[in-house]
DOBAKE-817357 format. One record per residue (C-alpha): x, y, z; residue number from 1; residue in one letter. Coordinates in steps of 0.5 Angstrom, whole numbers, padded with zeros to 4 digits, always signed. Example, Ala and Ser with C-alpha at 12.3 -4.5 7.8 and 13.67 -1.06 7.14 Angstrom:
2
+-------+-------+-------+-----+---------+
!  east ! north !    up ! num ! residuo !
+-------+-------+-------+-----+---------+
! +0025 ! -0009 ! +0016 !   1 !       A !
! +0027 ! -0002 ! +0014 !   2 !       S !
+-------+-------+-------+-----+---------+
This chain:
263
+-------+-------+-------+-----+---------+
!  east ! north !    up ! num ! residuo !
+-------+-------+-------+-----+---------+
! -0057 ! +0025 ! -0137 !   1 !       M !
! -0051 ! +0020 ! -0136 !   2 !       K !
! -0048 ! +0018 ! -0129 !   3 !       I !
! -0042 ! +0016 ! -0129 !   4 !       S !
! -0040 ! +0010 ! -0124 !   5 !       S !
! -0036 ! +0014 ! -0120 !   6 !       H !
! -0041 ! +0019 ! -0119 !   7 !       Q !
! -0046 ! +0014 ! -0117 !   8 !       L !
! -0041 ! +0012 ! -0112 !   9 !       A !
! -0040 ! +0018 ! -0109 !  10 !       G !
! -0047 ! +0019 ! -0109 !  11 !       G !
! -0049 ! +0013 ! -0105 !  12 !       I !
! -0042 ! +0013 ! -0100 !  13 !       T !
! -0045 ! +0020 ! -0099 !  14 !       G !
! -0053 ! +0018 ! -0097 !  15 !       A !
! -0050 ! +0012 ! -0093 !  16 !       I !
! -0046 ! +0017 ! -0089 !  17 !       C !
! -0052 ! +0022 ! -0088 !  18 !       I !
! -0056 ! +0016 ! -0085 !  19 !       L !
! -0051 ! +0013 ! -0080 !  20 !       L !
! -0049 ! +0021 ! -0077 !  21 !       M !
! -0055 ! +0021 ! -0073 !  22 !       P !
! -0054 ! +0013 ! -0071 !  23 !       S !
! -0047 ! +0015 ! -0069 !  24 !       L !
! -0049 ! +0022 ! -0065 !  25 !       G !
! -0054 ! +0016 ! -0061 !  26 !       V !
! -0047 ! +0011 ! -0060 !  27 !       I !
! -0043 ! +0017 ! -0058 !  28 !       N !
! -0048 ! +0020 ! -0053 !  29 !       T !
! -0049 ! +0013 ! -0050 !  30 !       R !
! -0041 ! +0012 ! -0049 !  31 !       L !
! -0040 ! +0018 ! -0046 !  32 !       S !
! -0046 ! +0017 ! -0040 !  33 !       H !
! -0044 ! +0010 ! -0040 !  34 !       T !
! -0037 ! +0008 ! -0040 !  35 !       F !
! -0035 ! +0009 ! -0033 !  36 !       K !
! -0029 ! +0005 ! -0035 !  37 !       H !
! -0027 ! +0003 ! -0042 !  38 !       P !
! -0024 ! -0003 ! -0041 !  39 !       L !
! -0029 ! -0005 ! -0037 !  40 !       I !
! -0035 ! -0004 ! -0042 !  41 !       E !
! -0031 ! -0008 ! -0047 !  42 !       L !
! -0029 ! -0013 ! -0042 !  43 !       G !
! -0022 ! -0013 ! -0042 !  44 !       F !
! -0021 ! -0012 ! -0035 !  45 !       I !
! -0027 ! -0013 ! -0029 !  46 !       S !
! -0027 ! -0008 ! -0025 !  47 !       P !
! -0024 ! -0010 ! -0019 !  48 !       A !
! -0017 ! -0009 ! -0023 !  49 !       L !
! -0019 ! -0002 ! -0026 !  50 !       A !
! -0019 ! +0000 ! -0019 !  51 !       N !
! -0012 ! -0002 ! -0018 !  52 !       T !
! -0010 ! +0003 ! -0024 !  53 !       A !
! -0014 ! +0010 ! -0020 !  54 !       E !
! -0008 ! +0014 ! -0018 !  55 !       T !
! -0007 ! +0019 ! -0012 !  56 !       S !
! -0004 ! +0025 ! -0012 !  57 !       D !
! +0000 ! +0022 ! -0005 !  58 !       F !
! +0007 ! +0021 ! -0008 !  59 !       E !
! +0013 ! +0018 ! -0004 !  60 !       Y !
! +0020 ! +0021 ! -0005 !  61 !       E !
! +0025 ! +0015 ! -0002 !  62 !       P !
! +0032 ! +0018 ! +0000 !  63 !       P !
! +0038 ! +0015 ! -0003 !  64 !       N !
! +0037 ! +0008 ! -0004 !  65 !       R !
! +0042 ! +0003 ! +0000 !  66 !       G !
! +0042 ! -0005 ! +0000 !  67 !       I !
! +0035 ! -0009 ! +0001 !  68 !       P !
! +0033 ! -0010 ! +0008 !  69 !       R !
! +0026 ! -0014 ! +0008 !  70 !       S !
! +0024 ! -0020 ! +0007 !  71 !       T !
! +0017 ! -0024 ! +0007 !  72 !       A !
! +0015 ! -0031 ! +0010 !  73 !       G !
! +0010 ! -0036 ! +0009 !  74 !       T !
! +0007 ! -0040 ! +0015 !  75 !       G !
! +0008 ! -0046 ! +0009 !  76 !       S !
! +0015 ! -0047 ! +0011 !  77 !       R !
! +0014 ! -0048 ! +0019 !  78 !       G !
! +0007 ! -0048 ! +0022 !  79 !       C !
! +0002 ! -0054 ! +0021 !  80 !       T !
! -0004 ! -0050 ! +0018 !  81 !       L !
! -0010 ! -0051 ! +0014 !  82 !       S !
! -0008 ! -0045 ! +0010 !  83 !       E !
! +0000 ! -0042 ! +0009 !  84 !       P !
! -0001 ! -0035 ! +0013 !  85 !       V !
! +0004 ! -0030 ! +0010 !  86 !       T !
! +0007 ! -0024 ! +0014 !  87 !       V !
! +0009 ! -0018 ! +0010 !  88 !       T !
! +0013 ! -0013 ! +0013 !  89 !       L !
! +0010 ! -0006 ! +0010 !  90 !       L !
! +0017 ! -0003 ! +0009 !  91 !       V !
! +0020 ! -0001 ! +0001 !  92 !       P !
! +0023 ! -0007 ! -0002 !  93 !       N !
! +0029 ! -0003 ! -0004 !  94 !       D !
! +0032 ! +0001 ! +0001 !  95 !       H !
! +0032 ! +0002 ! +0009 !  96 !       T !
! +0026 ! +0006 ! +0011 !  97 !       G !
! +0027 ! +0012 ! +0015 !  98 !       Q !
! +0024 ! +0016 ! +0021 !  99 !       T !
! +0025 ! +0023 ! +0025 ! 100 !       I !
! +0020 ! +0020 ! +0030 ! 101 !       S !
! +0024 ! +0017 ! +0038 ! 102 !       N !
! +0018 ! +0012 ! +0038 ! 103 !       R !
! +0016 ! +0011 ! +0031 ! 104 !       P !
! +0009 ! +0005 ! +0029 ! 105 !       T !
! +0011 ! -0001 ! +0025 ! 106 !       F !
! +0006 ! -0004 ! +0021 ! 107 !       F !
! +0006 ! -0011 ! +0017 ! 108 !       W !
! +0000 ! -0015 ! +0014 ! 109 !       H !
! -0002 ! -0023 ! +0016 ! 110 !       V !
! -0006 ! -0026 ! +0010 ! 111 !       S !
! -0011 ! -0029 ! +0014 ! 112 !       D !
! -0014 ! -0030 ! +0021 ! 113 !       K !
! -0010 ! -0035 ! +0025 ! 114 !       T !
! -0009 ! -0038 ! +0032 ! 115 !       S !
! -0002 ! -0038 ! +0032 ! 116 !       V !
! +0001 ! -0031 ! +0036 ! 117 !       P !
! +0005 ! -0026 ! +0033 ! 118 !       V !
! +0011 ! -0024 ! +0036 ! 119 !       E !
! +0014 ! -0017 ! +0034 ! 120 !       F !
! +0021 ! -0014 ! +0037 ! 121 !       A !
! +0026 ! -0009 ! +0036 ! 122 !       L !
! +0033 ! -0010 ! +0036 ! 123 !       V !
! +0040 ! -0005 ! +0037 ! 124 !       E !
! +0046 ! -0008 ! +0033 ! 125 !       P !
! +0051 ! -0010 ! +0038 ! 126 !       G !
! +0046 ! -0010 ! +0043 ! 127 !       V !
! +0044 ! -0017 ! +0047 ! 128 !       T !
! +0037 ! -0015 ! +0050 ! 129 !       Q !
! +0032 ! -0013 ! +0044 ! 130 !       P !
! +0029 ! -0007 ! +0046 ! 131 !       L !
! +0023 ! -0008 ! +0046 ! 132 !       F !
! +0018 ! -0014 ! +0044 ! 133 !       V !
! +0011 ! -0015 ! +0044 ! 134 !       Q !
! +0007 ! -0021 ! +0043 ! 135 !       R !
! +0000 ! -0021 ! +0040 ! 136 !       M !
! -0006 ! -0026 ! +0037 ! 137 !       Q !
! -0009 ! -0024 ! +0030 ! 138 !       V !
! -0016 ! -0023 ! +0030 ! 139 !       Q !
! -0017 ! -0022 ! +0022 ! 140 !       K !
! -0013 ! -0022 ! +0016 ! 141 !       R !
! -0010 ! -0015 ! +0015 ! 142 !       G !
! -0005 ! -0010 ! +0017 ! 143 !       I !
! -0003 ! -0010 ! +0024 ! 144 !       M !
! +0001 ! -0004 ! +0028 ! 145 !       Q !
! +0006 ! -0003 ! +0034 ! 146 !       V !
! +0008 ! +0004 ! +0037 ! 147 !       Q !
! +0013 ! +0003 ! +0041 ! 148 !       L !
! +0010 ! +0006 ! +0047 ! 149 !       P !
! +0013 ! +0011 ! +0053 ! 150 !       A !
! +0017 ! +0006 ! +0057 ! 151 !       D !
! +0022 ! +0003 ! +0051 ! 152 !       A !
! +0027 ! +0006 ! +0050 ! 153 !       P !
! +0027 ! +0012 ! +0044 ! 154 !       E !
! +0031 ! +0011 ! +0038 ! 155 !       L !
! +0037 ! +0015 ! +0037 ! 156 !       V !
! +0038 ! +0020 ! +0031 ! 157 !       S !
! +0044 ! +0017 ! +0027 ! 158 !       G !
! +0043 ! +0010 ! +0028 ! 159 !       R !
! +0040 ! +0004 ! +0025 ! 160 !       K !
! +0035 ! -0002 ! +0028 ! 161 !       Y !
! +0032 ! -0008 ! +0026 ! 162 !       R !
! +0026 ! -0010 ! +0027 ! 163 !       W !
! +0022 ! -0017 ! +0025 ! 164 !       S !
! +0015 ! -0021 ! +0027 ! 165 !       V !
! +0015 ! -0028 ! +0028 ! 166 !       S !
! +0009 ! -0033 ! +0028 ! 167 !       L !
! +0011 ! -0037 ! +0034 ! 168 !       L !
! +0009 ! -0044 ! +0031 ! 169 !       C !
! +0012 ! -0048 ! +0036 ! 170 !       N !
! +0015 ! -0046 ! +0042 ! 171 !       A !
! +0019 ! -0051 ! +0043 ! 172 !       N !
! +0022 ! -0051 ! +0036 ! 173 !       R !
! +0023 ! -0044 ! +0034 ! 174 !       P !
! +0027 ! -0046 ! +0028 ! 175 !       S !
! +0020 ! -0047 ! +0026 ! 176 !       N !
! +0018 ! -0041 ! +0027 ! 177 !       N !
! +0016 ! -0036 ! +0021 ! 178 !       V !
! +0021 ! -0030 ! +0022 ! 179 !       F !
! +0020 ! -0024 ! +0018 ! 180 !       V !
! +0026 ! -0018 ! +0018 ! 181 !       T !
! +0027 ! -0011 ! +0016 ! 182 !       S !
! +0030 ! -0004 ! +0018 ! 183 !       W !
! +0029 ! +0003 ! +0021 ! 184 !       I !
! +0033 ! +0009 ! +0021 ! 185 !       E !
! +0032 ! +0015 ! +0025 ! 186 !       R !
! +0034 ! +0021 ! +0022 ! 187 !       V !
! +0034 ! +0029 ! +0024 ! 188 !       P !
! +0029 ! +0033 ! +0022 ! 189 !       A !
! +0031 ! +0039 ! +0018 ! 190 !       K !
! +0028 ! +0046 ! +0019 ! 191 !       P !
! +0024 ! +0047 ! +0013 ! 192 !       E !
! +0021 ! +0040 ! +0015 ! 193 !       L !
! +0019 ! +0043 ! +0022 ! 194 !       T !
! +0016 ! +0049 ! +0019 ! 195 !       Q !
! +0011 ! +0045 ! +0014 ! 196 !       K !
! +0009 ! +0040 ! +0020 ! 197 !       L !
! +0007 ! +0047 ! +0023 ! 198 !       A !
! +0003 ! +0049 ! +0018 ! 199 !       K !
! -0001 ! +0043 ! +0015 ! 200 !       A !
! -0009 ! +0043 ! +0018 ! 201 !       K !
! -0010 ! +0036 ! +0018 ! 202 !       S !
! -0007 ! +0029 ! +0019 ! 203 !       E !
! -0007 ! +0026 ! +0011 ! 204 !       Q !
! -0003 ! +0033 ! +0010 ! 205 !       E !
! +0003 ! +0032 ! +0015 ! 206 !       R !
! +0003 ! +0025 ! +0012 ! 207 !       A !
! +0004 ! +0028 ! +0005 ! 208 !       Q !
! +0010 ! +0032 ! +0007 ! 209 !       I !
! +0013 ! +0026 ! +0011 ! 210 !       Y !
! +0013 ! +0022 ! +0004 ! 211 !       A !
! +0015 ! +0028 ! +0000 ! 212 !       A !
! +0021 ! +0028 ! +0005 ! 213 !       S !
! +0022 ! +0021 ! +0005 ! 214 !       G !
! +0021 ! +0019 ! +0011 ! 215 !       L !
! +0017 ! +0012 ! +0010 ! 216 !       W !
! +0015 ! +0010 ! +0017 ! 217 !       Y !
! +0012 ! +0017 ! +0019 ! 218 !       D !
! +0008 ! +0018 ! +0012 ! 219 !       A !
! +0005 ! +0010 ! +0013 ! 220 !       L !
! +0003 ! +0012 ! +0020 ! 221 !       A !
! +0000 ! +0018 ! +0019 ! 222 !       G !
! -0004 ! +0016 ! +0013 ! 223 !       I !
! -0006 ! +0010 ! +0017 ! 224 !       S !
! -0008 ! +0015 ! +0023 ! 225 !       A !
! -0013 ! +0019 ! +0017 ! 226 !       A !
! -0016 ! +0012 ! +0015 ! 227 !       Y !
! -0017 ! +0009 ! +0022 ! 228 !       N !
! -0021 ! +0016 ! +0023 ! 229 !       A !
! -0025 ! +0016 ! +0017 ! 230 !       N !
! -0024 ! +0009 ! +0014 ! 231 !       P !
! -0030 ! +0011 ! +0009 ! 232 !       S !
! -0026 ! +0017 ! +0006 ! 233 !       D !
! -0024 ! +0014 ! -0001 ! 234 !       R !
! -0019 ! +0019 ! -0003 ! 235 !       A !
! -0015 ! +0017 ! +0004 ! 236 !       I !
! -0016 ! +0010 ! +0002 ! 237 !       T !
! -0013 ! +0011 ! -0004 ! 238 !       Q !
! -0007 ! +0015 ! -0002 ! 239 !       A !
! -0006 ! +0009 ! +0004 ! 240 !       R !
! -0006 ! +0004 ! -0002 ! 241 !       L !
! -0002 ! +0009 ! -0007 ! 242 !       S !
! +0003 ! +0010 ! -0002 ! 243 !       L !
! +0004 ! +0002 ! -0001 ! 244 !       L !
! +0004 ! +0000 ! -0009 ! 245 !       R !
! +0009 ! +0006 ! -0010 ! 246 !       Q !
! +0014 ! +0001 ! -0006 ! 247 !       V !
! +0013 ! -0005 ! -0008 ! 248 !       G !
! +0007 ! -0008 ! -0004 ! 249 !       L !
! +0002 ! -0010 ! -0010 ! 250 !       N !
! +0000 ! -0016 ! -0006 ! 251 !       Q !
! -0002 ! -0013 ! +0000 ! 252 !       V !
! -0006 ! -0008 ! -0005 ! 253 !       V !
! -0009 ! -0013 ! -0008 ! 254 !       V !
! -0011 ! -0017 ! -0002 ! 255 !       Q !
! -0013 ! -0010 ! +0002 ! 256 !       E !
! -0017 ! -0008 ! -0004 ! 257 !       R !
! -0021 ! -0016 ! -0004 ! 258 !       Q !
! -0022 ! -0014 ! +0004 ! 259 !       S !
! -0025 ! -0008 ! +0002 ! 260 !       L !
! -0030 ! -0010 ! -0003 ! 261 !       A !
! -0032 ! -0016 ! +0001 ! 262 !       S !
! -0034 ! -0011 ! +0007 ! 263 !       N !
+-------+-------+-------+-----+---------+
């Protein structure tokens, strides 16, 4: 019986497929069990970069966007330091953050420890004297915060205020100081928001409600309080980093991840 070249080729192909099937099954099994992140295993990205791709259901819904009102400064243009120190205010990069709190909390990030003190100041436009000023030392790189104390004037609903953080490089030459500034607006709390907050069972849940309502300062304060109470909780850590990333604070997120990885 003669076998045509077409039949011979088909038989060889079928035999190869049969021989390969068990091997492919082993490979697929190994892939499904060992690939925590396909791009890591293939060598395209590092585990550190893969972490930045993690998602969180913590979503910030901005209010009506206005004129950008935030800046970032670096110690290289004023302070005489071996390494430039960057101060970044933790605010949205394209609109004024809002709050319903009469005495909110303000956050910023310092890229490194420095002997140069920082000064926080809150100012009401048209008022000569600052409403509140506080000076402090930078003990380590990372996020710093200030909450308006009970003896400070409370924010008035419907008004915008300017706040700043300065690196006091030279007490005799204020022009050499690094100065970064942004704005905050206090808005009234809507009845439906008050009802949702009353039903919330945790600080994280309240923070999510604030974020969904466009209340930047309250959302960040809430998730930060939850993080400080339980810094080992991965979900809370991811939620805070996600919140920062959603408003363009990507460099801060990278630096915070590096700090977490080194601890």
